[in-house]
C-alpha positions in Angstrom: -14.1 -13.5 25.0 -16.2 -10.3 24.9 -19.7 -10.4 23.6 -18.7 -8.1 20.7 -16.2 -10.8 19.6 -18.8 -13.6 19.4 -20.6 -14.4 16.2 -24.4 -15.1 15.8 -24.0 -18.9 15.7 -22.0 -18.9 18.9 -24.5 -16.6 20.7 -27.3 -19.0 19.6 -25.5 -22.1 20.9 -24.7 -20.3 24.2 -28.4 -19.2 24.6 -29.6 -22.7 24.0 -27.2 -24.1 26.5 -28.2 -21.5 29.0 -31.9 -22.5 28.7 -31.0 -26.2 28.8 -29.4 -25.6 32.2 -31.7 -23.0 33.6 -35.0 -24.9 33.2 -33.9 -28.2 34.7 -32.2 -26.2 37.5 -35.3 -24.5 38.6 -37.3 -27.7 38.3 -34.7 -29.5 40.4 -34.9 -26.7 43.1 -38.7 -27.0 43.1 -38.6 -30.8 43.5 -36.0 -30.5 46.2 -38.2 -28.0 48.1 -41.3 -30.2 47.8 -39.3 -33.2 48.9 -38.3 -31.4 52.1 -41.8 -30.1 52.8 -45.0 -31.5 51.3 -46.8 -28.2 52.1 -44.0 -26.0 50.8 -45.7 -25.1 47.5 -49.1 -24.6 49.1 -47.8 -22.4 51.9 -45.1 -20.5 50.0 -47.6 -17.9 48.7 -48.9 -17.1 52.2 -45.3 -16.9 53.5 -44.3 -14.6 50.7 -47.3 -12.3 51.0 -47.9 -12.3 54.7 -45.5 -13.9 57.1 -41.9 -14.7 56.3 -39.6 -12.7 53.9 -36.9 -15.4 53.9 -38.7 -17.3 51.1 -37.6 -14.4 48.8 -34.0 -15.0 49.8 -34.4 -18.7 49.1 -35.5 -18.2 45.5 -33.1 -15.4 44.8 -30.2 -17.6 45.9 -31.6 -20.4 43.8 -31.8 -18.1 40.8 -28.3 -16.7 41.2 -26.8 -20.2 41.6 -28.7 -21.7 38.6 -28.0 -18.6 36.4 -24.3 -18.7 37.3 -24.0 -22.4 36.5 -25.9 -22.0 33.2 -23.8 -19.0 32.2 -20.7 -21.0 33.0 -21.8 -24.0 30.9 -22.8 -21.7 28.0 -19.5 -20.0 28.0 -17.7 -23.3 27.4 -18.8 -23.3 23.7 -16.8 -21.4 21.1 -17.3 -21.1 17.4 -14.7 -19.3 15.4 -14.9 -18.3 11.6 -12.2 -19.4 9.2 -10.1 -16.3 9.6 -9.9 -16.4 13.5 -7.8 -18.3 16.0 -8.0 -18.5 19.8 -5.0 -18.8 22.0 -5.9 -21.2 24.9 -4.1 -21.2 28.3 -4.1 -24.0 30.9 -3.7 -22.7 34.4 -2.1 -19.6 33.0 0.3 -21.4 30.7 0.1 -21.8 26.9 -1.8 -24.9 25.9 -3.0 -24.8 22.3 -4.3 -22.7 19.4 -7.9 -23.4 18.6 -10.0 -22.8 15.6 -11.6 -22.4 13.2 -14.9 -24.2 13.9 -16.5 -25.3 17.1 -14.6 -26.3 20.3 -15.3 -26.5 24.0 -13.1 -25.0 26.7 -13.5 -26.4 30.2 -13.9 -23.6 32.8 -11.5 -22.9 35.7 -8.8 -25.2 34.1 -8.6 -23.6 30.7 -9.1 -20.1 29.5 -9.0 -18.1 26.2 -6.3 -15.5 26.3 -7.3 -13.7 23.1 -8.5 -14.3 19.6 -6.7 -12.9 16.6 -7.6 -12.5 12.9 -5.5 -14.3 10.3 -6.5 -11.9 7.5 -3.9 -9.7 5.8 -4.0 -6.1 7.0 -2.2 -3.0 5.9 -0.1 -0.9 8.2 0.7 2.6 7.1 3.7 4.6 8.4 3.1 8.3 8.2 5.6 10.7 6.9 9.0 10.0 8.3 12.0 12.3 7.7 15.2 10.3 6.9 18.7 11.2 5.9 20.1 9.6 2.8 23.7 8.5 2.4 24.6 11.9 0.9 23.0 13.7 3.9 19.8 14.8 2.1 16.7 14.8 4.3 13.7 13.2 2.6 10.2 12.6 3.8 9.0 9.0 3.1 5.5 7.6 3.3 5.3 3.8 3.2 2.7 1.0 3.7 3.3 -2.6 4.6 0.9 -5.6 4.2 1.2 -8.0 7.2 -0.4 -11.3 8.1 -0.3 -13.2 11.4 1.5 -16.5 11.0 2.0 -17.4 14.7 -1.0 -16.4 17.0 0.9 -17.7 20.1 3.7 -15.1 19.6 1.3 -12.3 18.7 -0.8 -12.8 21.9 1.8 -13.9 24.4 5.0 -12.1 23.4 3.8 -8.7 22.3 1.5 -6.4 24.3 0.7 -4.0 21.4 1.9 -5.4 18.1 0.6 -2.4 16.1 3.0 -0.1 17.9 5.8 -2.7 17.5 5.1 -2.8 13.8 5.4 1.0 13.6 8.8 0.9 15.2 9.9 -2.0 13.0 8.9 -0.3 9.8 10.3 3.1 10.9 13.7 1.5 11.8 13.9 -0.4 8.5 13.1 2.8 6.5 15.8 4.7 8.3 18.3 1.9 7.9 17.6 1.2 4.2 17.3 4.8 3.0 20.3 5.8 5.1 22.4 3.4 3.0 21.3 4.9 -0.3 22.0 8.1 -2.1 19.2 10.3 -3.3 19.7 9.5 -6.9 19.5 5.7 -6.1 16.4 6.3 -4.0 14.6 8.1 -6.8 15.7 5.8 -9.7 15.9 2.4 -8.1 12.8 2.2 -6.0 12.1 -1.4 -6.9 15.5 -2.5 -5.5 15.0 -0.4 -2.4 11.6 -1.9 -1.9 13.0 -5.5 -2.0 15.7 -4.6 0.5 13.1 -3.0 2.8 10.8 -6.0 2.5 13.5 -8.5 3.5 14.5 -6.4 6.5 10.9 -5.8 7.8 10.0 -9.5 7.2 12.9 -10.7 9.3 11.9 -8.5 12.2 8.2 -9.2 11.9 8.8 -13.0 12.1 10.1 -12.6 15.6 6.7 -11.5 16.8 4.6 -13.9 14.7 3.9 -11.9 11.6 4.9 -12.0 8.0 5.4 -9.0 5.7 3.6 -9.8 2.5 4.2 -6.6 0.5 6.0 -3.3 1.0 5.1 -0.1 -0.9 6.8 3.2 -0.8 4.0 5.5 -1.7 5.9 8.8 -1.8 9.4 10.2 -1.4 9.5 14.0 -0.9 12.9 15.7 -1.0 13.3 19.3 0.3 11.7 22.0 -1.8 14.9 23.9 -2.2 16.6 20.8 -3.6 13.7 20.2 -6.0 14.1 23.8 -7.3 17.9 23.2 -7.8 17.3 19.9 -9.5 14.8 21.6 -11.8 17.3 24.3 -12.7 20.0 21.7 -13.4 17.6 19.7 -15.5 16.6 22.7 -17.6 20.3 23.6 -18.1 21.0 20.0 -19.2 18.1 20.1 -21.6 19.2 23.4 -23.1 22.8 22.2 -23.5 21.5 19.0 -25.1 19.3 21.0 -27.5 22.2 23.2 -28.6 24.4 20.1 -29.0 21.8 18.5 -31.3 21.4 21.8 -33.3 25.2 22.0 -33.7 25.4 18.4 -34.8 22.7 19.1 -37.4 24.5 22.1 -38.8 27.7 20.0 -39.1 25.8 17.3 -40.9 24.3 19.8 -43.3 27.7 21.4 -43.9 29.2 18.0 -44.7 26.4 17.3 -47.1 26.8 20.6 -48.8 30.5 20.1 -49.2 29.9 16.7 -50.7 27.4 18.2 -53.1 29.8 20.9 -54.1 32.5 18.3 -54.8 30.0 16.4 -57.0 28.9 19.5 -58.9 32.5 20.6 -59.6 33.4 17.2 -60.9 30.8 17.0 -63.7 30.7 19.5 -66.7 27.5 21.6 -66.8 26.3 20.3 -63.4 26.8 23.7 -61.7 24.9 25.4 -64.6 22.0 23.0 -64.1 22.0 23.7 -60.4 21.9 27.4 -61.1 19.0 27.1 -63.5 17.1 25.0 -60.9 17.6 27.6 -58.3 16.3 30.3 -60.7 13.2 28.3 -61.4 12.5 27.9 -57.7 12.8 31.6 -57.2 10.8 32.5 -60.3 7.9 30.4 -59.0 7.4 32.7 -56.0 4.6 35.2 -56.5 4.8 38.9 -55.9 8.6 39.2 -56.3 11.0 40.6 -58.9 14.2 38.7 -59.7 17.3 40.5 -60.9 20.2 38.4 -62.3 23.6 40.0 -62.4 26.5 38.5 -64.4 30.1 39.7 -64.4 31.1 42.0 -67.3 32.2 40.1 -70.3 30.4 36.9 -69.3 29.0 35.4 -72.5 25.9 34.2 -70.6 25.0 37.7 -69.7 25.5 38.9 -73.3 23.3 36.1 -74.6 20.5 36.9 -72.2 20.7 40.6 -72.9 20.6 40.0 -76.7 17.6 37.7 -76.4 15.8 40.3 -74.2 16.5 43.1 -76.7 15.4 41.0 -79.7 12.1 40.2 -78.0 11.5 43.9 -77.3 12.1 45.0 -81.0 9.6 42.5 -82.2 
């Protein structure tokens, strides 16, 4: 495991173990030297400063050996957080998946192939041009949430699972969208998303991942098609408005015909309707009202006589 992959607790444990091995190692080397030569410590300074340079070689070799052994022992200790797992190999073959928490890996016999995070992550597929069932090219932008479910497959079976995910999502997009017409793609996105999720999840399980959610963020048809659809939509709205207006006129005509039938069936009803219309017109300001009756109509003669009588008075 690289140093950047270790957490603070693991670094602390490894440093402590390094010191635990280094200090006794140097003490043991010093005792071994004194046991072999009682005057070793007393004469070592003179030998270093004046006579023999080999004493330097002796202590350098001792330091390298002790440091190598201390580093080896310290590297046996691993501490992984809750969201990480380590894939362990024994003599190059898969042995176990370790973590979370603290565990010890014996050197030489066992090794850690890699550590993976079990957190959910989002993989975005950039704009991909895909043909629909009715041969309309559309640009699709999608995002998929993945989570590692089998660290062994992710580490041992796939070299770069990010690139593999890109190919899986792209293939699923082309396959799913290619089986749908443009109208279905624009109107039934929820159904399309479910189909896409099932197809991506089935492929992702083969490399140790699970598709948690699929989102189609944007579907962009060609600009020319958008303009044509806009013209068609405007024409449909105009036709619908004219149809509604014609239906309203028909409804008004039917009501007027029904009112005329009612007025003709009652004596004096038409006269009352006429007077009501005159009252409405007379209520308007700034206008003159002229009423014309056919010659010989008694109603016109009555109104004329009443008007003449009021003037003579």
